[in-house]
C-alpha positions as CSV (number, residue, x, y, z in Angstrom):
1,M,143.7,84.3,90.1
2,S,141.4,85.5,87.3
3,E,137.9,84.1,86.9
4,D,137.2,82.3,83.6
5,L,133.6,82.9,82.5
6,G,134.0,80.6,79.5
7,T,133.6,83.4,77.0
8,P,135.5,86.5,75.8
9,V,134.3,89.5,77.8
10,L,134.7,92.9,76.1
11,D,134.1,96.3,77.7
12,D,133.3,98.4,74.6
13,H,134.0,101.9,76.0
14,L,136.0,103.0,79.0
15,H,138.9,105.4,79.8
16,L,142.2,104.7,81.6
17,D,144.4,107.3,83.2
18,P,147.4,105.8,85.0
19,A,149.0,109.2,85.6
20,H,146.2,110.6,87.6
21,A,143.8,107.8,88.6
22,R,143.6,104.0,89.0
23,G,144.9,103.0,85.5
24,M,146.2,99.5,85.5
25,D,144.6,98.7,88.9
26,A,141.2,99.1,87.1
27,V,142.4,96.8,84.4
28,E,143.4,94.2,87.0
29,D,139.9,94.5,88.6
30,F,138.3,93.9,85.2
31,A,140.6,90.9,84.4
32,R,140.2,89.3,87.9
33,L,136.4,89.1,87.5
34,G,136.8,87.5,84.0
35,G,137.2,90.5,81.7
36,T,139.3,89.7,78.7
37,H,139.2,92.6,76.1
38,L,138.9,96.4,76.3
39,L,138.3,99.2,73.9
40,V,140.0,102.2,75.5
41,V,138.8,105.6,74.4
42,N,141.1,108.6,74.8
43,K,140.0,111.0,77.5
44,P,138.7,114.4,76.5
45,S,141.8,116.4,75.5
46,W,141.3,119.1,78.1
47,H,141.2,116.5,80.9
48,L,144.8,115.7,80.0
49,G,145.8,119.3,80.1
50,V,145.7,119.8,76.3
51,E,144.0,123.0,75.1
52,A,144.3,122.5,71.4
53,D,145.0,125.3,69.0
54,E,145.8,123.2,66.0
55,P,145.1,119.6,65.0
56,A,148.6,118.4,65.8
57,D,148.0,119.3,69.5
58,F,145.8,116.2,69.8
59,R,148.7,113.9,69.0
60,S,149.9,113.8,72.6
61,V,146.5,112.7,73.8
62,F,146.4,109.9,71.2
63,E,150.0,108.8,71.9
64,E,149.2,108.6,75.6
65,T,146.1,106.4,75.0
66,I,148.1,104.0,72.7
67,S,150.7,103.7,75.5
68,V,148.0,102.9,78.1
69,V,146.5,100.3,75.8
70,A,149.9,98.5,75.5
71,E,150.1,98.4,79.3
72,A,146.6,97.1,79.6
73,T,147.1,94.4,77.0
74,E,149.9,92.9,79.2
75,L,147.4,92.3,82.0
76,L,144.6,90.7,79.9
77,R,144.0,87.2,78.7
78,G,142.8,88.9,75.5
79,R,143.9,92.4,74.6
80,A,143.0,96.0,74.4
81,W,142.6,98.4,71.5
82,P,142.6,102.2,71.2
83,V,139.6,104.2,70.0
84,L,140.8,107.7,69.2
85,G,139.0,111.0,68.4
86,V,137.7,114.3,69.5
87,H,135.2,114.6,72.3
88,P,132.1,116.5,71.0
89,G,131.9,118.5,74.2
90,L,135.1,120.3,73.1
91,I,133.1,122.5,70.8
92,S,131.5,124.2,73.8
93,R,134.9,124.7,75.5
94,L,136.2,126.3,72.3
95,V,133.2,128.5,71.6
96,D,132.1,129.4,75.1
97,D,135.4,129.6,77.0
98,R,138.0,130.4,74.3
99,G,136.1,132.6,71.9
100,F,136.2,130.4,68.8
101,A,133.5,130.9,66.2
102,P,131.5,127.6,65.6
103,A,133.1,127.3,62.1
104,E,136.6,127.7,63.6
105,A,135.9,125.0,66.2
106,R,134.5,122.7,63.5
107,E,137.7,123.0,61.5
108,L,139.9,122.3,64.5
109,M,137.9,119.3,65.5
110,C,137.8,117.9,62.0
111,G,141.5,118.4,61.9
112,G,141.9,116.4,65.1
113,L,139.9,113.6,63.6
114,D,142.2,113.6,60.6
115,V,145.1,113.1,63.0
116,A,143.3,110.3,64.8
117,A,142.6,108.7,61.4
118,E,146.4,108.5,60.8
119,Y,146.6,106.1,63.7
120,V,143.8,103.9,62.3
121,A,145.4,104.0,58.9
122,D,148.7,102.6,60.2
123,G,147.1,100.0,62.4
124,R,147.9,101.7,65.8
125,A,144.2,102.4,66.6
126,L,141.1,100.4,65.9
127,A,138.3,103.0,65.5
128,L,137.4,106.6,65.7
129,K,135.3,108.5,68.2
130,S,133.1,111.6,67.4
131,G,129.5,112.7,68.1
132,R,127.6,115.8,69.1
133,P,126.8,117.4,72.5
134,H,124.4,115.6,74.7
135,Y,123.1,119.0,76.1
136,D,121.3,122.0,74.6
137,V,123.4,124.2,72.3
138,D,122.5,126.9,69.8
139,D,121.8,126.2,66.2
140,A,125.2,127.2,64.9
141,V,127.0,124.9,67.4
142,W,124.6,122.1,66.6
143,A,125.2,122.4,62.9
144,A,128.9,122.6,63.3
145,S,128.8,119.5,65.6
146,N,126.9,117.5,63.0
147,D,129.4,118.6,60.3
148,V,132.2,117.2,62.5
149,M,130.3,113.9,62.9
150,R,129.7,113.6,59.2
151,H,133.4,114.1,58.7
152,A,134.1,111.2,61.0
153,F,131.8,109.1,58.9
154,E,133.7,110.1,55.8
155,L,136.9,109.0,57.5
156,G,135.3,105.8,58.7
157,A,134.3,105.0,55.1
158,D,137.8,105.7,53.7
159,L,139.5,103.7,56.4
160,D,136.9,100.9,56.6
161,C,136.7,101.4,60.4
162,A,134.0,101.8,63.0
163,V,133.0,105.2,64.6
164,Q,131.9,105.4,68.2
165,L,129.5,108.3,68.9
166,H,128.8,110.3,72.0
167,T,125.4,111.9,71.5
168,E,122.3,113.1,73.3
169,T,120.2,110.5,75.1
170,T,117.8,109.0,72.6
171,D,116.5,105.6,71.4
172,D,116.4,106.7,67.7
173,L,119.4,107.7,65.7
174,T,118.2,106.5,62.3
175,E,118.9,109.9,60.7
176,V,122.5,109.8,61.9
177,A,122.9,106.2,60.7
178,S,121.6,107.4,57.3
179,W,124.4,110.0,57.2
180,A,126.9,107.3,57.7
181,S,125.4,105.3,54.9
182,D,125.4,108.4,52.7
183,A,129.1,108.7,53.4
184,G,129.7,105.2,52.3
185,M,130.0,103.7,55.7
186,P,127.8,100.7,56.9
187,A,125.4,101.9,59.5
188,E,126.1,98.9,61.7
189,R,129.7,100.1,62.1
190,V,128.4,103.3,63.8
191,V,128.3,102.6,67.5
192,K,126.3,104.7,70.0
193,H,128.2,104.7,73.3
194,Y,126.0,105.0,76.4
195,A,123.0,103.4,74.7
196,S,119.9,101.8,76.1
197,G,118.9,98.3,74.9
198,S,116.2,99.7,72.6
199,L,118.3,102.0,70.3
200,V,117.5,101.9,66.6
201,G,119.9,103.1,63.9
202,P,123.5,102.5,65.0
203,T,124.8,99.5,66.9
204,P,124.1,100.2,70.6
205,S,126.9,99.9,73.1
206,V,124.6,99.2,76.0
207,M,125.3,100.6,79.5
208,C,125.2,97.7,81.9
209,E,121.9,98.4,83.6
210,K,120.2,95.0,84.0
211,D,116.9,96.1,82.4
212,W,118.7,97.6,79.4
213,L,120.7,94.4,78.9
214,V,117.6,92.3,79.1
215,T,115.9,94.5,76.5
216,A,118.9,94.1,74.2
217,A,119.2,90.4,74.8
218,E,115.5,89.7,74.1
219,R,115.5,91.9,70.9
220,G,118.3,89.7,69.5
221,D,119.8,92.5,67.4
222,P,123.6,93.2,67.5
223,F,124.7,95.0,70.6
224,L,127.8,95.6,72.7
225,M,128.3,96.2,76.5
226,E,130.1,99.0,78.2
227,T,130.7,100.8,81.5
228,D,132.0,104.2,80.3
229,Y,134.4,104.0,83.3
230,V,136.0,107.4,83.4
231,D,139.0,106.7,85.7
232,D,138.8,110.1,87.5
233,P,140.2,110.4,91.0
234,D,137.5,112.9,91.8
235,R,134.7,110.6,90.6
236,P,135.8,107.1,91.8
237,G,133.7,104.3,90.1
238,A,132.0,106.8,87.6
239,V,130.2,106.1,85.5
240,M,130.3,102.3,86.2
241,G,133.2,100.5,87.7
242,P,135.6,98.3,85.7
243,K,134.2,95.1,87.3
244,T,130.7,95.7,86.0
245,V,130.9,94.1,82.5
246,P,132.2,90.8,83.7
247,R,129.7,90.8,86.6
248,R,126.9,91.4,84.2
249,V,128.1,88.7,81.8
250,R,128.1,86.2,84.6
251,W,124.5,87.3,85.5
252,L,123.3,87.1,81.9
253,L,124.7,83.5,81.7
254,E,123.0,82.6,85.0
255,E,119.8,83.9,83.5
256,G,120.1,81.8,80.4
257,Y,121.1,84.5,78.0
258,D,124.0,82.6,76.5
259,D,123.2,83.5,72.9
260,A,123.1,87.2,73.9
261,V,126.5,87.0,75.5
262,A,128.0,85.4,72.4
263,L,126.3,88.1,70.3
264,A,127.7,91.0,72.4
265,H,131.2,89.7,73.0
266,V,132.0,87.6,69.9
267,E,129.7,88.2,67.0
268,T,129.1,92.0,67.2
269,P,132.7,92.9,67.8
270,A,133.6,90.9,64.7
271,T,131.0,92.6,62.6
272,V,131.5,96.1,63.9
273,Y,135.3,96.3,64.5
274,G,136.6,93.3,62.5
275,I,138.2,91.8,65.7
276,D,138.2,88.2,66.8
277,T,137.8,88.0,70.5
278,V,138.1,84.3,70.6
279,A,141.3,84.0,68.6
280,T,142.9,86.8,70.6
281,L,142.5,84.9,73.9
282,E,145.6,83.3,75.3
């Protein structure tokens, strides 16, 4: 029987791979501990065996993610939504391993985002995913990656949707948030995945380290919670296991952070994604 924590419980960023890893077993673990809603991000395309040569090649990755989300929704008291895009680490795979020029890689990745945007436009996906490498790259690759991210913001503005970002470790992305604003996209609809509790600029999707959560809770600014669960059979439990968000929600409630739980799981999802985690409960 699933635990009821008395609140919606959303994991803002995780991956599911029923074909190669735990898949729906991970969803059941999440639900049993009191989890109700998931944002499922497509795995990096090459992890699913797709070495893209043209934008349409990403379509199979997106379709697989949408199928996984439908399965997950059947197991949840709430529901799951897909977040689709092109992992920023792809640029290194294209340039370093496959001989693409940075400009060629940029065009392919922007084209992949255009395909992802089709799914948001027709209501089959909730948001886009983009970003830039979290490791050192040369200036040309860095510039191309920033161009891809700016393109994601242009799409987010056109579609009126959120954009999740994978970026370097930092507590200050105000410049990136300003790029979104310049593109016509509200900065609060930019979400930095794998954030600490002290990020400024975009909305932080805070990894469920207790000290980071306390920092976010005590700041009182909008935030989300995530595990970045990767569902990889070679890395079981990485980055955090699917039970972590509901466990941390229970802990936050026990510590008296009721308002922060409502902020992270009801108010911020409504502001950032336009979703109602209360109305979508059974």
